[in-house]
N, C-alpha and C positions, 0 to 999 in steps of 0.2 A: 307660233311665231318664229321666224328665222332671223337671227341677228347676224349681220355681216359687220364685224368689228375691224375697222381700218387702222387702229392704233398700233404704233411700233413698240409702245411701252406697255409692259405687263402691269396691270393694276393702276394705270394712269387715270387722269381725270375723265377721259371719255368713257373708259370702262366703268369707272365708279358711278358716273351719272346714269349710264345705261343700266347698271345693276339696280339703281334706285327706281328707275322707270319700270323695270320688269320684275321687281321683287314679288314673289309669290305667283308669277305667271309661268306657265310651261313654255320653255323656249329651247331652241337648238341654236347654239352659237358657233360661228366660224370666226376664228381670229386669223385674218389673212396673213399675219406675220409668221404663222406656223406652217404655211403652205408655200410651195414653189409655183409662182405664176410668172410665166415668161411674157415679155412685152409683145405687143401685137406687131406682126409683120403684115402690112397691108397688101393682101393678095386678092382683093375683091375683083380686080380686072385681069388677073392672070387667067390664061386659058384653062388651067386645071383647078382654079380657085384656091381656097385656103388649104394648106397642107396641115396634116396632123401635128400637134405639138406635144412633146413629152413633158407634161407638168401636171399639176393638181387641179387645173381649171375645171375639167369635166366633172370631177368628183364634187366640187363645190356647187357647180351649176345644177347637177342632178338633185342634190339635197335641197337647193333653193327652190327648184321647180315643184317640189312636193308641199310647199307652204303657200297659203293664201295671203299672209301678212309678212312683210319684210321690215326690218329696222336697220337702216344704214347708219352706222356710227363712225365718225371720223374726227380727229383733231383738225383744227384750222391751221393749215400750213401755207404760209404765203398767200392767204386769202382764198385758198382752194382746199380740195380734199387731199388726204394723205397720198403718198406715192403708191402705197399698197392698194388703196381703194381705186385710184386712177387706173392702175394696171388691170384690176379686176373689171372695171366698167368698160375700159377700152376693148377688152377681149370679147365683150358682148357683140361687137361687130362680127367677129368670127362665128359666134354662136348663132347669129341671125342667118348665116349662110349654111349652117349645118342642118339639112333637111330632117335628119333623124331626131333632132331635138325638138323641132316645132317650137323653137324658142319664143318668138314673138307671140304666137297664139297662146302658149302656156303662161306667158308673163302678163297677158292682158287681164285686167280686172283685179290684179293684186293690189292690196292696200300697202302703202309705203309710209313709214315714219322715219324722220331724220333726226339724228342727234349730232350736234357739232359743239366742240369745246375749244375755246381759244383764249386769247389774252384779255386784258381789261376792257377793250373796246369791241369785243367779239359780237355783242348784240347788234352792232351796226356793220362791222366789217365782214361778218359771215352771211349777210343777207344775199350777196351775189351768189354764194355757194348754194343757198337754199333755192334761189332762182334756177341755178344750173340743174339741181336735182328735180325741180319742177319740170323743166324742159325734157329731161331724160324720161321722167314718168309719162309725160304727155306723148312723147314719141313711141313709147312702148305700150301705151294703152293702160297704164297703171294710174292710180290716184295717189297723189301726195296728200295724205290725210292730215298730218300735223308735223311740227318740228319743234325742237327745243334747242336753244343756244345757251350754253353755259360759259361762265367765265372761270378760268383757272389756268395758271401757268405752271407752278410747282405742283408736284403730286399732292392730291388732297385738297387743293384750293377750291375746286368746284363744289365741294361739300359745304363751303361757306357762302355760296351764291344762293341766297335765300329765294330769289325769284325762280331760278332754275329748279331748285329742290321742290318748291311749291308746284311748279308746272309738272314736274315728274310725278308728284303725288296725285295730281288731278288726272293725268293720263293713265297712271297705274290703276286708279279707282275706276276709270271708265272701262277698263278691260276686264274687270272682275265680275 
């Protein structure tokens, strides 16, 4: 399983809930905050197409392509995904145009799980983000298998969200 961690805070609620979900499971984790990912420059219609970008995106994508199961984890920021996660997914547009990656073909069939942690009303306000991830999965030929929305603002609060912790346990047990 490949975890793409979109949190800007080390050890924050999103990471804590993700660790509960994947406890005892073999995973490879990428914390996007530890990598340099440049914003997309839309060159889809330029005669020479997308130009190479000097950042860490290809390294992350190559690692991701080697896994059949992805877990996308992000705090809920202004009812959407974190900036780090948004940069990463926006750059998929460039990956789609890179014939050497065969990106869409290699992403098809991957199973995707989503973890979102937000404030007290996250169970409702994060649903639009779940829908956005569902559309992304549909476009790429992946399946959104499941999602967990946790509540927590201050570090550690998500561990007191009994519903999210129970869902994490059920998901973890299903993977064993």
